[in-house]
SERO-4910 file (N, C-alpha, C, O; in steps of 0.05 Angstrom, whole numbers):
BEGIN
 pado doro    nc1    nc2    nc3   cac1   cac2   cac3    cc1    cc2    cc3    oc1    oc2    oc3
  Unk    A   1737   2323   2033   1752   2309   2051   1741   2280   2052   1717   2275   2054
  Unk    A   1760   2261   2051   1749   2233   2054   1737   2228   2082   1750   2233   2103
  Unk    A   1712   2219   2083   1701   2212   2109   1701   2181   2112   1713   2167   2095
  Unk    A   1688   2172   2134   1689   2142   2139   1682   2124   2116   1696   2104   2112
  Unk    A   1660   2130   2102   1653   2112   2079   1675   2113   2057   1682   2091   2047
  Unk    A   1687   2134   2051   1709   2135   2032   1732   2119   2040   1745   2105   2024
  Unk    A   1738   2120   2067   1761   2106   2077   1756   2077   2077   1774   2062   2070
  Unk    A   1730   2068   2084   1724   2041   2085   1725   2030   2056   1732   2007   2052
  Unk    A   1716   2046   2037   1716   2037   2010   1747   2034   2001   1754   2015   1988
  Unk    A   1764   2052   2010   1793   2049   2003   1802   2024   2014   1815   2009   1999
  Unk    A   1795   2016   2040   1803   1991   2050   1796   1968   2034   1812   1950   2027
  Unk    A   1770   1968   2026   1758   1947   2009   1773   1945   1983   1778   1924   1972
  Unk    A   1779   1970   1971   1792   1970   1944   1820   1960   1945   1826   1945   1926
  Unk    A   1838   1965   1965   1865   1956   1964   1868   1928   1975   1887   1914   1969
  Unk    A   1850   1919   1992   1854   1893   2006   1860   1870   1989   1880   1856   1995
  Unk    A   1844   1864   1968   1850   1839   1952   1878   1841   1937   1889   1821   1928
  Unk    A   1888   1866   1934   1913   1868   1921   1940   1866   1937   1961   1860   1928
  Unk    A   1934   1872   1964   1958   1873   1981   1960   1850   2004   1982   1843   2013
  Unk    A   1936   1840   2011   1938   1819   2031   1950   1794   2020   1943   1785   1998
  Unk    A   1970   1782   2035   1986   1761   2026   2009   1767   2010   2023   1749   2001
  Unk    A   2013   1792   2004   2036   1800   1988   2059   1809   2005   2056   1823   2025
  Unk    A   2083   1800   1996   2109   1808   2010   2116   1837   2000   2114   1843   1976
  Unk    A   2123   1854   2019   2134   1881   2012   2163   1880   2003   2181   1872   2018
  Unk    A   2167   1888   1979   2196   1887   1968   2210   1913   1978   2233   1911   1987
  Unk    A   2198   1935   1976   2212   1961   1986   2190   1980   1990   2167   1978   1981
  Unk    A   2200   2001   2007   2182   2023   2012   2197   2049   2003   2220   2054   2012
  Unk    A   2185   2066   1986   2197   2089   1977   2182   2114   1987   2158   2118   1982
  Unk    A   2196   2130   2001   2186   2155   2011   2196   2179   1996   2220   2186   2000
  Unk    A   2181   2191   1979   2191   2215   1964   2188   2241   1979   2204   2260   1975
  Unk    A   2169   2243   1997   2165   2266   2013   2157   2258   2040   2135   2247   2043
  Unk    A   2174   2261   2061   2167   2252   2089   2152   2272   2103   2143   2267   2125
  Unk    A   2146   2295   2092   2134   2318   2107   2104   2318   2101   2095   2333   2084
  Unk    A   2090   2301   2114   2061   2300   2114   2051   2315   2139   2064   2332   2150
  Unk    A   2027   2308   2147   2018   2319   2173   2037   2315   2195   2044   2335   2209
  Unk    A   2047   2293   2198   2069   2288   2216   2091   2276   2199   2086   2262   2179
  Unk    A   2116   2280   2207   2139   2267   2192   2135   2237   2190   2128   2224   2210
  Unk    A   2140   2226   2166   2140   2197   2164   2162   2183   2179   2186   2188   2173
  Unk    A   2156   2166   2198   2179   2155   2214   2196   2134   2198   2187   2119   2181
  Unk    A   2222   2136   2207   2240   2116   2193   2232   2088   2196   2239   2070   2180
  Unk    A   2216   2083   2217   2206   2053   2224   2190   2043   2202   2186   2019   2199
  Unk    A   2179   2062   2184   2161   2050   2164   2177   2032   2145   2165   2015   2132
  Unk    A   2205   2034   2145   2220   2015   2129   2219   1988   2140   2228   1969   2127
  Unk    A   2209   1984   2163   2205   1955   2174   2185   1939   2159   2183   1915   2161
  Unk    A   2170   1954   2142   2151   1938   2124   2166   1921   2104   2157   1900   2096
  Unk    A   2190   1930   2096   2205   1915   2076   2210   1885   2085   2219   1880   2108
  Unk    A   2204   1866   2068   2207   1839   2072   2184   1826   2088   2184   1802   2093
  Unk    A   2164   1843   2096   2142   1832   2111   2118   1825   2092   2113   1837   2071
  Unk    A   2103   1804   2101   2078   1798   2086   2056   1814   2101   2054   1816   2126
  Unk    A   2040   1826   2084   2016   1842   2093   1994   1821   2101   1984   1807   2083
  Unk    A   1988   1819   2125   1969   1797   2137   1941   1807   2133   1923   1791   2128
  Unk    A   1935   1833   2134   1908   1844   2131   1908   1874   2132   1927   1887   2139
  Unk    A   1885   1883   2123   1880   1913   2121   1855   1919   2139   1833   1910   2132
  Unk    A   1859   1933   2160   1835   1941   2176   1833   1971   2177   1851   1985   2169
  Unk    A   1810   1979   2189   1804   2008   2191   1795   2014   2221   1778   2001   2233
  Unk    A   1808   2035   2231   1799   2046   2258   1794   2076   2254   1812   2091   2248
  Unk    A   1767   2084   2257   1760   2110   2249   1767   2117   2221   1759   2102   2203
  Unk    A   1781   2136   2215   1791   2144   2188   1820   2134   2183   1834   2143   2165
  Unk    A   1829   2116   2200   1858   2106   2196   1855   2079   2184   1837   2063   2192
  Unk    A   1874   2073   2165   1877   2047   2154   1901   2034   2166   1920   2048   2171
  Unk    A   1901   2009   2172   1924   1995   2184   1932   1972   2167   1916   1954   2164
  Unk    A   1957   1972   2156   1968   1949   2144   1982   1932   2165   2001   1940   2178
  Unk    A   1971   1908   2167   1980   1891   2188   2004   1872   2179   2000   1859   2159
  Unk    A   2025   1869   2192   2048   1852   2186   2057   1841   2213   2050   1850   2234
  Unk    A   2074   1820   2211   2085   1808   2236   2103   1826   2251   2107   1821   2274
  Unk    A   2113   1847   2239   2132   1866   2251   2117   1890   2264   2127   1904   2281
  Unk    A   2091   1894   2254   2076   1917   2265   2056   1927   2245   2050   1912   2226
  Unk    A   2047   1950   2248   2025   1962   2231   2036   1989   2218   2047   2006   2231
  Unk    A   2031   1990   2192   2033   2017   2180   2005   2030   2183   1985   2020   2174
  Unk    A   2005   2055   2195   1980   2068   2196   1977   2090   2175   1994   2107   2172
  Unk    A   1955   2090   2162   1952   2110   2140   1928   2126   2144   1907   2115   2150
  Unk    A   1929   2152   2142   1908   2170   2143   1908   2187   2117   1928   2197   2109
  Unk    A   1884   2190   2104   1883   2204   2078   1880   2234   2081   1880   2248   2061
  Unk    A   1878   2244   2105   1878   2273   2108   1855   2285   2092   1832   2274   2092
  Unk    A   1861   2308   2079   1839   2323   2064   1840   2315   2036   1820   2318   2021
  Unk    A   1863   2304   2026   1865   2302   1996   1878   2276   1989   1884   2271   1965
  Unk    A   1884   2259   2007   1900   2236   2001   1883   2213   1988   1859   2210   1991
  Unk    A   1899   2198   1973   1884   2174   1959   1905   2152   1955   1929   2158   1952
  Unk    A   1896   2127   1955   1912   2103   1949   1903   2090   1923   1880   2088   1916
  Unk    A   1924   2082   1910   1919   2067   1883   1937   2042   1883   1957   2040   1896
  Unk    A   1927   2024   1867   1943   1998   1861   1949   2002   1834   1931   2005   1817
  Unk    A   1976   2002   1826   1986   2007   1800   2008   1987   1792   2021   1975   1809
  Unk    A   2012   1983   1766   2036   1968   1758   2061   1983   1768   2060   2008   1769
  Unk    A   2082   1969   1775   2105   1983   1786   2119   2001   1766   2133   2020   1774
  Unk    A   2114   1995   1740   2129   2010   1720   2116   2038   1714   2128   2054   1701
  Unk    A   2091   2042   1725   2077   2066   1721   2094   2090   1736   2098   2088   1760
  Unk    A   2103   2110   1723   2119   2129   1735   2103   2146   1754   2079   2151   1749
  Unk    A   2116   2155   1776   2102   2170   1796   2097   2198   1784   2112   2206   1767
  Unk    A   2077   2211   1792   2070   2239   1784   2072   2257   1809   2078   2248   1831
  Unk    A   2066   2281   1805   2069   2302   1828   2050   2294   1850   2027   2286   1846
  Unk    A   2059   2297   1873   2045   2289   1897   2044   2259   1904   2031   2251   1923
  Unk    A   2057   2243   1887   2058   2215   1895   2081   2213   1916   2104   2214   1909
  Unk    A   2074   2210   1942   2094   2213   1962   2103   2186   1973   2126   2184   1982
  Unk    A   2088   2166   1972   2096   2139   1983   2089   2117   1965   2067   2116   1954
  Unk    A   2110   2098   1960   2103   2075   1945   2110   2050   1961   2133   2048   1972
  Unk    A   2092   2030   1963   2099   2004   1975   2099   1984   1952   2078   1977   1942
  Unk    A   2121   1975   1944   2125   1956   1923   2120   1928   1932   2132   1918   1951
  Unk    A   2103   1914   1918   2094   1887   1926   2107   1865   1908   2116   1872   1886
  Unk    A   2108   1840   1917   2121   1819   1902   2106   1813   1877   2116   1800   1859
  Unk    A   2079   1822   1876   2063   1816   1851   2071   1834   1829   2061   1830   1806
  Unk    A   2089   1854   1833   2097   1871   1811   2080   1897   1812   2085   1915   1797
  Unk    A   2061   1898   1830   2045   1922   1833   2054   1940   1856   2070   1931   1873
  Unk    A   2045   1964   1858   2054   1982   1878   2029   1993   1890   2010   2000   1876
  Unk    A   2029   1996   1917   2009   2013   1932   2019   2040   1933   2039   2045   1946
  Unk    A   2006   2059   1920   2017   2087   1916   1999   2107   1930   1974   2106   1928
  Unk    A   2013   2125   1945   1998   2144   1960   2001   2171   1949   2024   2179   1946
  Unk    A   1981   2185   1941   1981   2212   1930   1966   2232   1948   1943   2227   1956
  Unk    A   1979   2253   1953   1966   2274   1973   1974   2301   1966   1994   2310   1977
  Unk    A   1960   2317   1950   1968   2343   1943   1972   2363   1966   1991   2379   1965
  Unk    A   1953   2360   1986   1953   2379   2009   1973   2369   2031   1981   2385   2049
  Unk    A   1981   2345   2030   1998   2333   2051   1988   2337   2080   2003   2342   2098
  Unk    A   1962   2334   2083   1950   2333   2109   1946   2305   2119   1937   2301   2142
  Unk    A   1953   2285   2102   1950   2257   2111   1974   2249   2127   1991   2265   2135
  Unk    A   1975   2223   2131   1997   2211   2148   2003   2183   2143   1986   2168   2135
  Unk    A   2029   2176   2147   2039   2149   2147   2055   2145   2173   2076   2156   2176
  Unk    A   2044   2129   2191   2055   2124   2217   2062   2094   2220   2057   2076   2204
  Unk    A   2076   2090   2245   2084   2061   2249   2075   2055   2278   2078   2071   2296
  Unk    A   2064   2030   2281   2055   2022   2307   2068   1993   2311   2065   1975   2295
  Unk    A   2083   1990   2335   2094   1964   2341   2070   1945   2349   2049   1954   2358
  Unk    A   2076   1919   2345   2055   1899   2355   2055   1901   2386   2074   1906   2400
  Unk    A   2029   1895   2396   2025   1895   2425   2029   1923   2436   2038   1927   2459
  Unk    A   2024   1941   2421   2023   1971   2430   2000   1985   2416   1987   1973   2399
  Unk    A   1994   2010   2424   1973   2024   2412   1984   2055   2407   1992   2069   2426
  Unk    A   1984   2062   2382   1994   2089   2376   1977   2110   2387   1952   2106   2389
  Unk    A   1988   2133   2396   1974   2155   2408   1951   2164   2392   1930   2171   2404
  Unk    A   1952   2163   2366   1929   2174   2349   1905   2156   2351   1883   2164   2344
  Unk    A   1908   2131   2361   1886   2111   2364   1876   2109   2392   1854   2098   2397
  Unk    A   1890   2118   2411   1887   2112   2439   1862   2121   2453   1852   2109   2472
  Unk    A   1852   2144   2442   1827   2157   2455   1803   2158   2438   1785   2175   2441
  Unk    A   1802   2140   2420   1779   2140   2401   1755   2125   2413   1758   2105   2427
  Unk    A   1731   2136   2407   1706   2123   2415   1700   2099   2398   1717   2090   2383
  Unk    A   1675   2087   2401   1668   2063   2386   1664   2070   2357   1659   2092   2349
  Unk    A   1665   2048   2342   1659   2050   2312   1628   2054   2310   1612   2042   2326
  Unk    A   1620   2071   2292   1588   2076   2290   1573   2051   2280   1549   2048   2285
  Unk    A   1589   2033   2266   1573   2010   2256   1577   1984   2275   1568   1962   2269
  Unk    A   1591   1989   2297   1594   1966   2314   1572   1965   2335   1558   1984   2340
  Unk    A   1569   1941   2346   1547   1935   2364   1550   1953   2391   1529   1960   2402
  Unk    A   1573   1959   2400   1575   1975   2424   1568   2005   2421   1568   2020   2441
  Unk    A   1563   2013   2396   1551   2041   2392   1521   2035   2389   1511   2028   2368
  Unk    A   1508   2039   2411   1478   2033   2411   1464   2057   2428   1477   2075   2438
  Unk    A   1438   2054   2429   1423   2077   2441   1431   2079   2469   1435   2102   2479
  Unk    A   1433   2058   2484   1442   2060   2514   1469   2075   2517   1472   2092   2535
  Unk    A   1488   2070   2500   1514   2081   2502   1512   2110   2497   1524   2126   2512
  Unk    A   1498   2119   2475   1494   2148   2468   1481   2162   2490   1489   2184   2497
  Unk    A   1459   2150   2500   1443   2164   2520   1462   2170   2545   1461   2192   2557
  Unk    A   1479   2149   2553   1496   2152   2575   1517   2174   2569   1522   2190   2588
  Unk    A   1528   2177   2547   1549   2196   2542   1535   2224   2539   1547   2244   2546
  Unk    A   1509   2225   2530   1496   2250   2526   1486   2263   2553   1483   2287   2554
  Unk    A   1482   2247   2573   1471   2256   2597   1484   2281   2609   1508   2281   2615
  Unk    A   1467   2303   2612   1479   2327   2623   1494   2343   2606   1503   2364   2614
  Unk    A   1498   2336   2581   1515   2351   2562   1502   2374   2548   1481   2372   2537
  Unk    A   1515   2399   2549   1503   2422   2538   1512   2425   2508   1501   2441   2493
  Unk    A   1532   2410   2500   1544   2410   2474   1521   2406   2454   1505   2387   2457
  Unk    A   1518   2421   2434   1498   2416   2412   1501   2389   2399   1524   2380   2394
  Unk    A   1480   2375   2392   1481   2348   2382   1498   2343   2360   1512   2323   2359
  Unk    A   1500   2363   2340   1517   2359   2318   1547   2357   2325   1561   2339   2316
  Unk    A   1556   2377   2341   1583   2375   2350   1588   2349   2368   1610   2337   2366
  Unk    A   1569   2340   2383   1570   2318   2400   1576   2293   2384   1595   2278   2391
  Unk    A   1560   2288   2363   1564   2262   2348   1590   2265   2330   1598   2246   2318
  Unk    A   1601   2289   2327   1626   2291   2310   1651   2289   2327   1674   2292   2317
  Unk    A   1647   2285   2353   1670   2283   2371   1680   2254   2371   1665   2235   2377
  Unk    A   1705   2250   2362   1715   2224   2360   1718   2208   2385   1719   2184   2384
  Unk    A   1718   2223   2407   1717   2208   2434   1689   2198   2442   1686   2183   2461
  Unk    A   1667   2207   2427   1641   2198   2432   1635   2175   2413   1626   2154   2421
  Unk    A   1641   2179   2388   1638   2160   2367   1657   2168   2343   1659   2192   2337
  Unk    A   1668   2149   2331   1688   2157   2309   1673   2158   2282   1653   2145   2277
  Unk    A   1685   2174   2265   1677   2172   2236   1652   2186   2227   1645   2184   2204
  Unk    A   1638   2200   2245   1615   2215   2237   1623   2243   2230   1623   2262   2246
  Unk    A   1630   2246   2205   1640   2272   2196   1617   2290   2187   1594   2283   2189
  Unk    A   1625   2313   2179   1605   2335   2173   1582   2326   2156   1559   2330   2163
  Unk    A   1589   2313   2132   1568   2305   2114   1547   2286   2128   1523   2291   2127
  Unk    A   1558   2267   2141   1540   2246   2152   1527   2255   2177   1506   2244   2184
  Unk    A   1539   2275   2193   1525   2287   2216   1500   2302   2205   1478   2298   2217
  Unk    A   1502   2318   2183   1480   2332   2173   1458   2313   2164   1434   2316   2171
  Unk    A   1467   2292   2148   1447   2274   2137   1435   2257   2159   1410   2253   2157
  Unk    A   1447   2247   2179   1436   2232   2200   1415   2247   2216   1393   2237   2220
  Unk    A   1423   2273   2224   1405   2289   2239   1380   2296   2224   1359   2297   2235
  Unk    A   1383   2300   2198   1359   2306   2181   1341   2280   2181   1317   2282   2184
  Unk    A   1353   2258   2177   1336   2232   2175   1323   2227   2203   1301   2216   2204
  Unk    A   1337   2233   2225   1325   2229   2252   1306   2252   2259   1292   2250   2279
  Unk    A   1306   2273   2244   1287   2295   2250   1295   2311   2275   1278   2320   2291
  Unk    A   1322   2314   2279   1332   2327   2303   1346   2353   2294   1362   2351   2275
  Unk    A   1341   2376   2306   1352   2400   2301   1382   2400   2309   1388   2392   2332
  Unk    A   1400   2408   2292   1428   2404   2297   1438   2420   2321   1459   2413   2332
  Unk    A   1424   2441   2330   1433   2458   2351   1420   2451   2378   1423   2466   2397
  Unk    A   1405   2427   2380   1395   2419   2405   1416   2409   2422   1432   2392   2413
  Unk    A   1418   2418   2448   1437   2406   2467   1433   2377   2469   1410   2368   2472
  Unk    A   1455   2362   2468   1454   2332   2470   1439   2321   2493   1425   2301   2492
  Unk    A   1444   2336   2516   1431   2325   2541   1402   2330   2542   1390   2321   2561
  Unk    A   1389   2345   2524   1362   2352   2523   1345   2331   2507   1320   2331   2506
  Unk    A   1360   2313   2494   1346   2294   2475   1337   2270   2491   1351   2260   2509
  Unk    A   1313   2259   2486   1304   2237   2500   1318   2210   2490   1330   2209   2469
  Unk    A   1315   2191   2506   1328   2166   2499   1317   2155   2473   1332   2143   2457
  Unk    A   1291   2161   2469   1279   2151   2443   1290   2166   2419   1295   2154   2398
  Unk    A   1294   2192   2422   1306   2207   2400   1334   2200   2395   1343   2199   2372
  Unk    A   1349   2194   2416   1377   2186   2412   1379   2158   2399   1396   2152   2383
  Unk    A   1360   2142   2407   1358   2115   2393   1355   2119   2363   1369   2107   2347
  Unk    A   1335   2136   2357   1331   2141   2329   1355   2151   2314   1360   2145   2290
  Unk    A   1369   2168   2327   1395   2181   2317   1415   2158   2311   1427   2157   2290
  Unk    A   1418   2141   2330   1438   2118   2326   1430   2101   2304   1447   2093   2288
  Unk    A   1404   2095   2299   1395   2080   2278   1400   2093   2252   1408   2080   2233
  Unk    A   1396   2119   2250   1400   2135   2225   1432   2137   2218   1441   2136   2195
  Unk    A   1446   2141   2239   1477   2142   2233   1485   2117   2220   1499   2118   2200
  Unk    A   1476   2093   2232   1484   2067   2221   1473   2064   2193   1486   2053   2175
  Unk    A   1448   2073   2189   1437   2069   2162   1450   2086   2140   1456   2077   2118
  Unk    A   1454   2112   2147   1466   2130   2128   1494   2122   2120   1500   2122   2096
  Unk    A   1510   2114   2141   1537   2105   2134   1538   2080   2118   1553   2078   2098
  Unk    A   1522   2061   2126   1519   2034   2111   1511   2039   2083   1521   2025   2065
  Unk    A   1494   2057   2078   1485   2063   2051   1506   2076   2033   1510   2070   2010
  Unk    A   1521   2094   2047   1543   2107   2033   1565   2088   2025   1576   2090   2003
  Unk    A   1572   2068   2044   1591   2049   2038   1582   2031   2016   1599   2025   1999
  Unk    A   1559   2022   2015   1547   2006   1994   1548   2020   1967   1555   2008   1947
  Unk    A   1541   2048   1967   1545   2063   1942   1573   2063   1934   1579   2059   1910
  Unk    A   1592   2066   1952   1621   2067   1945   1630   2042   1934   1649   2042   1919
  Unk    A   1618   2019   1941   1626   1993   1931   1626   1990   1901   1639   1972   1890
  Unk    A   1611   2007   1889   1609   2006   1859   1634   2018   1847   1637   2016   1822
  Unk    A   1652   2031   1862   1676   2044   1850   1700   2031   1856   1721   2043   1853
  Unk    A   1700   2004   1865   1724   1991   1874   1743   1988   1851   1767   1988   1855
  Unk    A   1733   1986   1826   1751   1983   1803   1769   2008   1799   1789   2006   1785
  Unk    A   1761   2030   1812   1777   2055   1808   1803   2054   1821   1821   2069   1815
  Unk    A   1805   2034   1840   1832   2034   1855   1855   2023   1837   1878   2022   1846
  Unk    A   1850   2016   1813   1871   2007   1794   1873   2028   1772   1887   2022   1752
  Unk    A   1861   2051   1773   1864   2070   1754   1892   2083   1758   1903   2085   1780
  Unk    A   1902   2092   1736   1930   2104   1736   1930   2134   1735   1951   2146   1734
  Unk    A   1905   2147   1736   1905   2176   1734   1910   2191   1761   1914   2215   1763
  Unk    A   1910   2175   1781   1916   2186   1807   1893   2201   1819   1897   2215   1839
  Unk    A   1869   2200   1809   1845   2215   1818   1835   2200   1843   1837   2175   1845
  Unk    A   1823   2215   1861   1814   2201   1886   1792   2182   1880   1790   2161   1892
  Unk    A   1774   2188   1860   1751   2170   1853   1731   2167   1873   1717   2147   1875
  Unk    A   1728   2190   1891   1705   2187   1912   1679   2185   1898   1674   2196   1876
  Unk    A   1662   2170   1910   1637   2162   1896   1615   2183   1899   1615   2197   1919
  Unk    A   1597   2184   1880   1573   2203   1882   1555   2190   1904   1551   2165   1905
  Unk    A   1545   2209   1920   1526   2201   1940   1500   2214   1939   1498   2237   1931
  Unk    A   1479   2200   1948   1452   2208   1947   1447   2223   1974   1438   2212   1995
  Unk    A   1453   2251   1973   1449   2267   1998   1424   2282   1998   1416   2294   1977
  Unk    A   1412   2282   2020   1386   2295   2024   1389   2326   2029   1374   2342   2018
  Unk    A   1408   2334   2047   1410   2362   2055   1437   2373   2053   1440   2397   2048
  Unk    A   1457   2358   2057   1485   2371   2057   1492   2384   2029   1490   2371   2008
  Unk    A   1499   2408   2031   1505   2424   2005   1481   2434   1992   1483   2442   1969
  Unk    A   1457   2434   2003   1433   2441   1990   1417   2464   2004   1393   2466   2002
  Unk    A   1432   2481   2017   1420   2504   2031   1407   2520   2009   1417   2524   1987
  Unk    A   1382   2530   2017   1368   2548   1999   1350   2532   1980   1334   2544   1965
  Unk    A   1352   2505   1980   1335   2488   1963   1312   2477   1980   1313   2477   2005
  Unk    A   1291   2467   1966   1268   2456   1983   1275   2431   1997   1291   2415   1987
  Unk    A   1264   2428   2020   1267   2403   2037   1255   2380   2022   1232   2382   2014
  Unk    A   1269   2358   2018   1258   2336   2005   1234   2323   2018   1219   2307   2005
  Unk    A   1231   2330   2043   1207   2319   2058   1181   2337   2056   1159   2328   2049
  Unk    A   1186   2363   2062   1163   2382   2065   1162   2404   2044   1142   2417   2040
  Unk    A   1185   2408   2031   1186   2430   2011   1194   2457   2025   1197   2477   2010
  Unk    A   1197   2460   2050   1206   2484   2064   1236   2488   2055   1252   2469   2052
  Unk    A   1243   2514   2051   1270   2520   2044   1290   2511   2066   1285   2517   2090
  Unk    A   1312   2498   2059   1331   2489   2076   1349   2513   2087   1357   2530   2071
  Unk    A   1355   2514   2112   1371   2534   2125   1400   2524   2127   1405   2500   2127
  Unk    A   1419   2543   2129   1447   2535   2136   1458   2555   2157   1456   2579   2155
  Unk    A   1470   2542   2177   1486   2555   2199   1514   2544   2201   1519   2523   2190
  Unk    A   1531   2558   2214   1557   2546   2221   1558   2538   2249   1552   2553   2268
  Unk    A   1565   2512   2252   1567   2500   2279   1596   2489   2280   1603   2471   2265
  Unk    A   1612   2499   2298   1640   2491   2299   1654   2496   2273   1670   2480   2264
  Unk    A   1649   2519   2261   1659   2527   2236   1654   2509   2212   1667   2511   2191
  Unk    A   1634   2492   2216   1627   2473   2194   1598   2480   2184   1579   2484   2200
  Unk    A   1595   2480   2157   1569   2484   2147   1548   2464   2156   1553   2439   2156
  Unk    A   1525   2473   2165   1505   2456   2176   1478   2463   2163   1468   2485   2166
  Unk    A   1467   2443   2147   1441   2449   2133   1419   2433   2146   1423   2409   2152
  Unk    A   1396   2446   2151   1375   2433   2164   1347   2444   2155   1346   2465   2142
  Unk    A   1327   2430   2162   1300   2441   2156   1286   2447   2181   1281   2430   2198
  Unk    A   1280   2475   2185   1269   2484   2210   1241   2472   2215   1233   2472   2239
  Unk    A   1227   2462   2195   1202   2448   2198   1203   2420   2206   1187   2411   2223
  Unk    A   1221   2404   2193   1223   2377   2198   1240   2370   2223   1236   2350   2236
  Unk    A   1260   2388   2228   1278   2381   2250   1273   2398   2275   1276   2422   2274
  Unk    A   1266   2387   2296   1260   2403   2320   1277   2393   2345   1274   2404   2367
***
């Protein structure tokens, strides 16, 4: 599943090709995604794309008429292609640009979304989101205040989009390992110092992943329709039963919130 770094790299990949471009047409081949694609998406036609921003795992195409909101779901991907490249199976949405290129959305599992937000309004999917993990307002003081008295285990706590957005399963595993915090520790039992270390590691791990993904920006003009998600240097995620990279102790795996959680019982307390 695309997580925040993959979505941010998607934003970086499409931005130079769509910003400043006039939308000639919008073609919807299958409107049955996670939510039905609204008819208002056709308001993009004739508009100039002013910018591409990201909120959590949502991408927003900004125009004077409003915003197209895109979510990649579990298997969605965006590509910039010459308009004459024929669509293939699971190519559900095309945004044809005046440049002669098309922003094409492919999603085999159809858990993604294309939504519409009027200017001077906020779509319900964005209304209750917490701060961005790389923003200044996500800091040690904020996390300590949110964690006070909470019995929720810390891994589930930092994966709650109302606490902080975009810390998906991979990066929760990696950040907790780097901060040496056991994933099943209740959030309210962690000291301010340990929460500060966790904030620092969340920012570092995500920033590193985005930087790694920056090497794949050319993939957004490939015609093969593959997502092109980038290889990542992971310390523990997906490595249960292997030696801990710090101490050599065998890594354990448990399910937390139905998600695989890998940790070192020696390093993480």
